[in-house]
C-alpha positions in Angstrom: -6.1 -14.5 23.9 -9.2 -13.8 26.0 -10.8 -10.4 25.7 -10.1 -8.3 28.7 -13.2 -7.0 30.6 -14.3 -3.4 30.4 -12.9 -1.5 33.4 -15.1 0.7 35.4 -14.1 3.8 37.4 -13.5 1.8 40.6 -11.4 -0.8 38.7 -9.3 2.0 37.3 -8.8 3.6 40.8 -7.7 0.2 42.2 -5.2 -0.2 39.4 -3.8 3.3 39.8 -3.3 2.8 43.5 -1.6 -0.6 43.0 0.8 0.9 40.5 1.9 3.4 43.0 2.1 1.0 45.9 1.8 -2.7 45.2 2.3 -3.6 48.8 -0.8 -1.7 50.0 -3.0 -3.8 52.3 -6.5 -4.7 51.1 -7.9 -2.7 54.0 -6.1 0.5 53.0 -6.9 -0.1 49.3 -10.5 -0.6 50.1 -10.6 2.7 52.0 -8.9 4.6 49.3 -11.3 3.4 46.6 -14.4 3.6 48.8 -15.3 -0.1 48.9 -15.7 -2.7 51.7 -12.6 -4.9 52.1 -14.5 -7.9 50.8 -15.8 -6.1 47.7 -12.3 -4.7 47.0 -10.7 -8.1 47.3 -13.2 -9.6 45.0 -12.5 -7.0 42.4 -8.8 -7.4 42.9 -9.0 -11.2 42.4 -11.1 -10.7 39.3 -8.5 -8.3 37.8 -5.8 -10.9 38.5 -7.8 -13.8 37.1 -8.6 -12.2 33.8 -5.0 -10.9 33.3 -5.4 -7.2 33.8 -3.0 -7.6 36.7 -0.1 -9.8 35.5 1.8 -10.0 38.8 3.5 -8.1 41.6 7.1 -7.3 42.2 9.7 -4.8 43.3 11.3 -2.2 41.0 15.0 -2.6 41.4 17.8 -0.1 40.6 19.9 -2.0 38.1 23.0 0.1 38.9 22.9 -1.2 42.5 23.4 -4.7 41.2 26.5 -6.2 39.4 24.9 -5.3 36.0 26.2 -1.8 35.2 25.6 -1.8 31.4 22.0 -1.4 30.1 21.5 -1.6 26.4 18.6 -1.2 23.9 19.3 -3.5 21.0 17.7 -3.5 17.6 17.5 -7.0 16.2 17.2 -7.4 12.4 16.0 -10.8 11.2 17.1 -12.5 8.0 13.5 -13.5 7.2 10.0 -13.1 8.5 8.7 -16.6 8.5 6.6 -17.3 11.6 8.7 -20.3 12.5 11.9 -18.3 12.4 10.4 -15.6 14.6 9.1 -18.2 17.0 12.5 -19.9 17.2 14.1 -16.5 18.1 11.5 -15.7 20.6 11.8 -19.1 22.3 15.6 -18.8 22.5 15.6 -15.4 24.1 13.3 -16.6 26.9 16.2 -18.6 28.3 18.7 -15.6 28.3 18.3 -13.8 31.7 20.3 -10.8 30.5 17.6 -10.1 28.0 15.1 -8.5 30.4 12.5 -7.3 27.9 11.8 -7.9 24.2 9.3 -6.4 21.9 8.4 -7.2 18.3 8.1 -3.8 16.6 7.1 -2.3 13.3 9.7 -0.4 11.2 13.1 -1.0 9.9 14.1 -3.7 12.5 12.1 -6.6 13.9 12.7 -6.6 17.6 13.8 -4.1 20.3 15.3 -5.8 23.3 16.5 -4.5 26.6 19.7 -6.1 27.9 21.4 -5.8 31.2 25.0 -7.1 31.5 28.0 -6.5 33.7 30.2 -5.0 31.0 30.9 -4.6 27.3 32.8 -8.0 27.0 29.7 -9.7 28.4 27.5 -8.0 25.9 29.9 -8.7 23.0 29.8 -12.4 23.9 26.0 -12.5 24.1 25.6 -10.6 20.8 28.0 -12.9 19.0 26.1 -15.9 20.5 22.8 -14.5 19.2 24.2 -14.3 15.7 26.0 -17.6 15.8 23.1 -19.8 17.1 21.3 -19.9 13.8 18.3 -18.0 15.2 17.8 -16.1 12.0 19.5 -12.9 13.3 20.9 -10.8 10.5 22.1 -7.7 12.3 22.4 -6.4 15.8 22.5 -2.6 16.5 23.3 -1.6 20.0 22.4 1.6 21.9 24.0 2.1 25.3 21.8 3.7 28.0 23.6 6.8 29.2 21.2 8.0 31.9 17.5 7.5 32.8 15.8 10.8 33.2 12.4 9.1 33.7 11.9 5.6 35.0 8.9 3.4 34.3 6.4 3.9 37.1 3.3 2.4 35.6 0.9 2.7 32.7 -1.4 5.6 32.2 -4.9 4.7 33.3 -7.5 6.8 31.4 -10.6 7.8 33.4 -12.9 6.1 30.8 
């Protein structure tokens, strides 16, 4: 992995503005961060090319879709051999209902976020994870009841 560049005050202001409004025009962004449009665009392209900005997209309301059950799932692996972990990680990449996965420290190995239509859909998916010889030992499910705070972006320290 390439080391990310040190971000200066203007880079941080650009990132903060983009997290609030990813559809902002370069002209408006340049005005808000006190740069010329060409200088702003050059900084933006640099932040994209080095991986500080990973992409752009819309935040969707999952309850407005046909996926009404959101789960946080603890995955406990049988072993911790790197090949076993890599096999599991590769397999979950092809499961669209798994919308996020993190390898974590602590009692379990992965915390995944799953969005499915209903409990039978989750039951089928969970059984498949265990049956596919991916090294999964145990699956512990937590159902999202409500979302008092939605992810709106990462904190961007001043420096």
